[in-house]
C-alpha angles and dihedrals in degrees: 000000000000115000128186130196123245090251092054093048090048091051091050091050092048092049093048091049089049092053093048091047090050092051091050092057089071099080096207114184089219088067090058090054091048091052092053091048091049090053089050091051091048092050090048089055092048092051091050091047092051090049093049092050091050095242092123132029126246090250091053091048090051090050092050091047089052090053090050090049089054090054091047091050090049090051091051091047092051092047093055092070098052107045093274096315134107126220124239090253091052090048090051091051092047091048090052090053090048090050089056092051091044091057090053093055095068 
């Protein structure tokens, strides 16, 4: 069994945090698109979970999924004009639309 000291574990954690912080300094527009897509996937899961638990009807779930599809299509449309990336303003607008859909899920 491999054991490590507390100092070694701490050093590993600090180094990994440093690498992730360094990678975050490069504000790549592709990351913005990935964040929007991750939110869409999460909302899709939440809609399905609410439907399975009986908290919303199938018609309501279909309506919410259609609103998510609209946001996804808007994200794809925006990305076409900037080499597959979205701008911070476009991300903000998409997030506001997602916030509206998210409030309807509960």
